[in-house]
C-alpha positions in Angstrom: 0.4 26.4 11.4 -0.1 22.7 12.3 -1.3 20.5 9.5 -4.6 18.6 10.0 -4.1 15.0 10.9 -4.7 12.3 8.3 -8.2 10.9 8.6 -8.3 7.1 8.9 -11.1 4.5 8.5 -10.5 1.1 10.2 -12.2 -1.9 8.6 -11.8 -5.3 10.5 -14.4 -7.8 11.6 -12.9 -8.2 15.1 -13.9 -5.5 17.6 -10.8 -6.1 19.7 -8.5 -5.6 16.7 -10.3 -2.4 15.8 -9.9 -1.1 19.3 -6.2 -1.8 19.3 -5.7 -0.2 16.0 -7.7 2.9 17.1 -5.5 3.2 20.2 -2.3 3.0 18.1 -3.4 5.4 15.4 -4.9 8.0 17.7 -1.6 7.9 19.6 0.2 9.3 16.6 -0.2 13.2 16.4 -0.6 13.2 12.7 -3.3 10.4 12.5 -6.9 10.4 13.6 -9.4 7.5 13.3 -12.8 8.9 12.1 -14.8 5.7 11.8 -14.8 1.9 12.1 -16.3 -0.8 10.0 -16.9 -4.5 10.7 -17.3 -5.7 7.1 -16.2 -4.9 3.6 -19.6 -3.6 2.6 -19.8 -1.3 5.6 -16.2 -0.1 4.8 -17.2 0.9 1.3 -20.4 2.7 2.5 -18.5 4.7 5.2 -15.6 5.5 3.0 -17.8 6.7 0.2 -19.7 8.9 2.6 -16.9 10.2 4.8 -14.0 10.2 2.3 -11.2 9.5 4.8 -7.6 10.0 3.6 -6.9 6.3 4.2 -8.9 3.2 4.7 -7.1 0.5 6.7 -8.7 -2.7 5.4 -8.5 -6.2 6.6 -7.7 -8.6 3.8 -10.1 -11.4 4.8 -13.2 -10.8 6.8 -14.1 -14.0 8.5 -17.1 -16.1 7.3 -19.7 -15.6 4.6 -21.8 -13.4 6.9 -19.2 -10.7 6.4 -19.8 -10.7 2.6 -17.0 -9.3 0.4 -13.4 -9.6 1.2 -10.9 -6.7 1.5 -9.7 -6.9 -2.1 -13.3 -6.7 -3.5 -13.8 -3.7 -1.1 -10.8 -2.0 -2.7 -12.2 -2.6 -6.2 -15.5 -1.0 -5.2 -13.8 1.9 -3.5 -11.8 2.6 -6.7 -15.1 3.6 -8.4 -17.1 4.9 -5.5 -14.4 6.8 -3.6 -11.2 7.0 -5.7 -9.6 9.6 -3.5 -9.4 7.2 -0.6 -6.1 5.4 -0.4 -6.4 1.8 0.9 -3.8 0.0 3.0 -4.4 -3.7 3.5 -3.8 -5.1 7.0 -3.4 -8.8 7.2 -1.7 -11.8 8.8 -0.9 -13.1 5.3 2.2 -12.3 3.3 1.7 -14.6 0.3 2.7 -13.2 -3.1 -0.7 -13.9 -4.7 -2.5 -11.9 -1.9 -0.1 -9.0 -2.4 -0.6 -9.0 -6.1 -4.4 -9.2 -5.9 -4.5 -6.3 -3.5 -2.1 -4.1 -5.6 -3.9 -4.9 -8.8 -7.3 -3.9 -7.2 -5.8 -0.5 -6.3 -4.4 -0.9 -2.8 -1.6 1.6 -1.9 -0.2 -0.3 1.0 0.1 -3.8 2.5 1.2 -4.4 6.1 1.2 -7.3 8.5 -0.8 -7.4 11.8 2.3 -8.8 13.5 4.5 -5.9 12.3 5.8 -3.0 14.4 3.5 0.0 14.9 5.8 2.4 13.1 5.6 0.2 10.0 1.8 0.7 10.1 2.1 4.4 10.6 4.5 4.8 7.7 2.3 2.8 5.3 -0.6 5.0 6.2 1.4 8.2 5.6 2.9 6.9 2.4 -0.4 5.8 1.0 -2.0 9.2 1.8 0.9 10.9 0.0 0.1 9.0 -3.2 2.8 6.4 -3.1 2.9 2.7 -2.2 3.7 1.7 1.4 4.7 -2.0 1.9 5.9 -3.7 5.1 9.6 -4.4 5.1 8.9 -8.2 5.1 6.7 -7.8 2.1 9.2 -5.8 0.2 12.0 -8.2 1.1 10.0 -11.2 -0.2 8.8 -9.5 -3.4 12.0 -8.0 -4.4 14.5 -10.4 -3.0 15.8 -11.1 -6.5 15.0 -10.4 -10.1 13.0 -13.5 -11.2 13.9 -13.3 -14.9 16.9 -11.1 -15.7 16.0 -10.9 -19.4 12.9 -8.8 -18.6 12.9 -5.3 -19.8 13.8 -3.5 -16.6 17.5 -3.1 -15.9 19.1 -4.0 -12.6 19.3 -0.3 -11.6 15.6 0.2 -12.6 14.7 -2.8 -10.4 16.5 -1.1 -7.5 14.5 2.1 -8.1 11.3 0.1 -8.1 12.2 -1.6 -4.9 12.9 1.7 -3.2 9.6 3.1 -4.6 7.8 0.1 -3.0 9.3 1.2 0.3 7.7 4.6 -0.1 10.9 6.5 -0.6 10.9 9.9 -2.3 13.1 10.7 -5.4 15.6 12.4 -3.0 15.7 9.4 -0.7 16.2 7.0 -3.7 19.0 9.2 -5.0 20.7 9.1 -1.7 20.4 5.4 -1.3 21.8 4.7 -4.8 24.3 7.5 -4.8 22.7 9.2 -7.8 21.5 12.7 -8.5 17.7 13.4 -8.3 17.8 14.2 -12.1 19.1 10.7 -12.8 16.4 9.1 -10.6 13.8 11.1 -12.6 15.3 9.8 -15.8 15.0 6.2 -14.5 11.4 6.8 -13.5 10.5 8.0 -17.0 12.1 4.9 -18.5 10.4 2.6 -15.9 7.0 4.1 -16.6 7.5 3.8 -20.4 8.6 0.1 -20.1 5.8 -0.9 -17.8 3.1 1.2 -19.6 2.2 3.1 -16.5 2.1 6.8 -15.4 2.6 6.8 -11.7 4.6 5.2 -8.9 1.9 3.0 -7.4 1.1 1.5 -10.8 4.7 0.9 -11.5 5.2 -1.2 -8.4 1.9 -3.1 -9.0 2.9 -3.8 -12.7 6.4 -4.9 -11.8 5.0 -7.4 -9.3 2.3 -8.6 -11.7 4.9 -9.3 -14.4 7.0 -11.3 -12.0 9.9 -8.8 -12.2 9.8 -8.7 -8.4 9.2 -12.1 -6.9 9.3 -14.1 -3.7 12.7 -15.5 -2.8 
């Protein structure tokens, strides 16, 4: 039996951009666009009413006429429609923007100039409950450990990096040549050290603390 496609809401203030994203997403057999929004407020209203699996949200809606920005929309959705996973779509890759989005509750961050497959993967990863970040974002955020005296070990930093890429426990184990049981042990320690209880929060907290930083 074929699984139902993931339901996606697109929020961007440019109609041409929305049309391009719809064409891309509808071309993937497991993704389906169910609505479009031209502002942050409209995105929140539609997401609360339609409860898509994922909301693809522009970071910065142009001009004051568009009201709240994408990060504020994420914050509002966290209370109005907590089941909706939000992936930020933007031209900006600055660390502060990524941190703001993740702290607000976003589960993904991709660049408009990135390859379509990166967008698809971020949507799928966010819908699965993990964090999907563009490869360029991951490379910038985790290019090096900013302060080696922080409480995560080098191996734990590697695990967090792979979590940020949206990899499963099995994929992390294969990448680091570990058993899945060992990966799970690392996750328990990471959650305890960071004071979190899930993968998305672990990535967000590691970024917030400066454990993963721009090179």
